[in-house]
C-alpha atoms as one frame of an Amber mdcrd trajectory, in Angstrom:
protein
 -42.651  -1.512 -22.167 -40.540  -3.914 -20.057 -41.609  -4.660 -16.507 -39.008
  -4.158 -13.817 -36.993  -7.139 -12.605 -38.293  -8.467  -9.282 -36.605 -11.881
  -9.256 -33.245 -13.090 -10.545 -33.184 -16.879 -10.752 -29.776 -18.430 -11.345
 -29.692 -21.975 -12.684 -27.290 -24.706 -11.673 -26.995 -28.010  -9.856 -26.489
 -28.110  -6.081 -23.597 -29.749  -4.276 -19.819 -29.643  -4.257 -19.626 -32.242
  -7.035 -21.200 -29.764  -9.479 -19.739 -26.489  -8.199 -17.263 -26.086 -11.100
 -19.480 -27.548 -13.857 -20.137 -25.309 -16.871 -23.855 -25.957 -16.219 -23.467
 -23.892 -13.021 -22.544 -20.635 -14.768 -25.829 -19.174 -13.519 -24.841 -19.912
  -9.928 -21.435 -18.300 -10.537 -23.119 -15.084 -11.652 -25.519 -15.128  -8.689
 -22.573 -15.511  -6.327 -20.824 -12.571  -8.030 -23.981 -10.444  -7.624 -24.261
 -11.407  -3.958 -20.632 -10.365  -3.385 -21.233  -7.041  -5.149 -24.368  -6.372
  -3.137 -22.888  -7.749   0.129 -25.685 -10.311   0.460 -25.670 -13.802   1.944
 -27.819 -16.629   0.635 -30.037 -18.399   3.161 -31.928 -21.674   2.742 -35.593
 -21.073   1.857 -37.539 -24.337   2.087 -40.703 -22.862   0.595 -38.754 -21.866
  -2.545 -36.650 -25.060  -2.642 -33.448 -23.086  -2.849 -31.147 -20.474  -1.389
 -32.430 -16.916  -1.506 -31.222 -13.403  -0.820 -33.125 -10.126  -0.805 -31.794
  -6.932  -2.374 -33.492  -3.602  -1.688 -36.766  -3.067   0.146 -40.437  -2.386
  -0.454 -41.378  -1.887  -4.101 -37.669  -1.943  -4.995 -37.099  -5.478  -3.645
 -35.340  -7.937  -5.954 -35.176 -11.608  -4.952 -32.071 -13.565  -5.855 -32.685
 -17.332  -5.969 -30.462 -20.352  -6.537 -32.769 -23.382  -6.864 -31.490 -26.500
  -5.109 -33.836 -28.768  -7.057 -31.327 -29.822  -9.738 -31.482 -28.275 -13.174
 -34.188 -30.453 -14.746 -36.810 -29.420 -12.170 -35.876 -25.737 -11.710 -39.523
 -24.772 -12.135 -40.294 -26.345  -8.755 -38.340 -23.474  -7.165 -39.414 -20.696
  -9.533 -43.159 -21.307  -9.285 -43.482 -20.942  -5.464 -41.239 -17.852  -5.452
 -43.400 -16.173  -8.099 -46.668 -17.261  -6.466 -45.711 -16.156  -2.952 -44.382
 -12.733  -3.978 -46.907 -12.200  -6.830 -44.128 -11.904  -9.415 -45.195 -12.189
 -13.065 -43.111 -14.033 -15.665 -41.870 -10.817 -17.386 -40.507  -9.661 -14.005
 -38.245 -12.745 -13.779 -34.672 -12.779 -15.104 -33.267 -16.309 -15.446 -29.471
 -16.576 -15.583 -28.249 -19.727 -17.315 -25.410 -21.345 -19.231 -25.692 -21.190
 -23.033 -24.124 -23.753 -25.376 -24.755 -21.619 -28.463 -22.536 -18.770 -27.247
 -18.739 -19.069 -26.947 -17.054 -18.594 -23.558 -16.657 -14.883 -22.867 -19.971
 -13.987 -24.522 -23.025 -12.962 -22.518 -26.388 -11.842 -23.897 -29.786 -10.675
 -22.696 -32.960 -12.059 -24.242 -36.513 -10.952 -23.477 -38.397 -14.207 -24.067
 -38.513 -17.125 -26.469 -37.985 -20.864 -26.629 -35.972 -23.029 -24.262 -33.459
 -24.121 -26.935 -33.277 -27.608 -25.439 -32.029 -26.305 -22.076 -33.671 -28.554
 -19.474 -33.763 -25.889 -16.776 -35.555 -23.461 -19.080 -37.844 -26.233 -20.326
 -39.067 -26.828 -16.763 -39.508 -23.104 -16.076 -41.578 -22.877 -19.283 -43.783
 -25.613 -17.839 -44.687 -23.581 -14.737 -44.626 -19.881 -15.730 -44.641 -19.927
 -19.548 -42.027 -18.459 -21.892 -42.346 -14.709 -21.287 -39.573 -14.379 -18.722
 -36.254 -12.647 -19.399 -32.912 -14.441 -19.727 -29.253 -13.658 -19.232 -27.315
 -16.216 -21.278 -23.737 -16.993 -20.183 -21.752 -18.567 -23.033 -19.986 -21.843
 -22.272 -19.327 -22.929 -25.872 -20.432 -26.086 -27.691 -18.267 -29.221 -27.812
 -18.993 -29.559 -31.542 -20.696 -32.943 -31.233 -24.175 -33.434 -29.775 -23.066
 -36.755 -28.248 -20.605 -34.829 -26.071 -23.004 -32.137 -24.812 -23.830 -33.836
 -21.502 -20.199 -34.406 -20.547 -19.411 -30.851 -21.691 -22.028 -29.082 -19.537
 -21.153 -31.295 -16.553 -17.428 -30.739 -17.094 -15.016 -28.053 -15.918 -13.977
 -25.244 -18.297 -10.360 -25.001 -19.399  -8.367 -22.298 -17.562  -8.644 -19.946
 -20.570 -12.372 -20.556 -20.918 -12.875 -19.997 -17.186 -11.120 -16.627 -17.401
 -13.344 -15.643 -20.356 -16.497 -16.768 -18.527 -15.477 -14.859 -15.386 -14.991
 -11.671 -17.439 -18.413 -12.192 -19.039 -19.975 -12.712 -15.601 -18.526  -9.396
 -14.428 -20.127  -7.756 -17.476 -23.418  -9.470 -16.638 -23.342  -8.118 -13.086
 -22.778  -4.604 -14.463 -25.650  -5.055 -16.937 -28.035  -6.207 -14.202 -27.185
  -3.151 -12.138 -27.822  -0.959 -15.199 -31.188  -2.656 -15.799 -32.256  -2.075
 -12.203 -31.239   1.598 -12.336 -31.973   2.578 -15.942 -34.145  -0.102 -17.521
 -33.883  -3.185 -19.716 -32.994  -1.447 -22.976 -30.037   0.378 -21.429 -28.684
  -2.872 -19.950 -29.097  -4.736 -23.238 -27.365  -1.926 -25.131 -24.490  -2.053
 -22.647 -23.975  -5.793 -23.179 -24.470  -5.686 -26.941 -21.825  -2.997 -27.346
 -19.316  -4.983 -25.270 -16.239  -6.325 -27.040 -15.519 -10.003 -26.422 -11.981
 -11.328 -26.281
């Protein structure tokens, strides 16, 4: 039922000032994938980001880190999908998730944007039927503190939990590419969180 994954788009904000922000959890996972796959990101002006290619031919998977800033992530996703003829269900977006505690990571097949500005902009350009990998960063408990929370640095304990979750996400992506979406989702859902 599920299309194969042909693009993995990791969300974050570019620049050294944002490198350790919780909002960049998607970038952290993309960097972990690139290390696992021994890939290097290269600037791709036409996709407004940094891209890497994994595999070849029909097995190619594009890894993209938009450099557009979070709120206009769709400006990178749309040209990537148009150029390579990638449909929305073949896209996996990796992003930070306020509604999940640090150390939790979940796959989701489609749905709403949940107020996430990066997802909101991707909805605008390719619709809502793309897949997501949600990296928990926890909620500050007060909506007035959300902006400072996502643009802040995790505590050492939270960072350790997020890093462990990212490792699990990398494993799940590899399972999806080899054995399909359902097997990867089952792998993550059966995972014990600390």
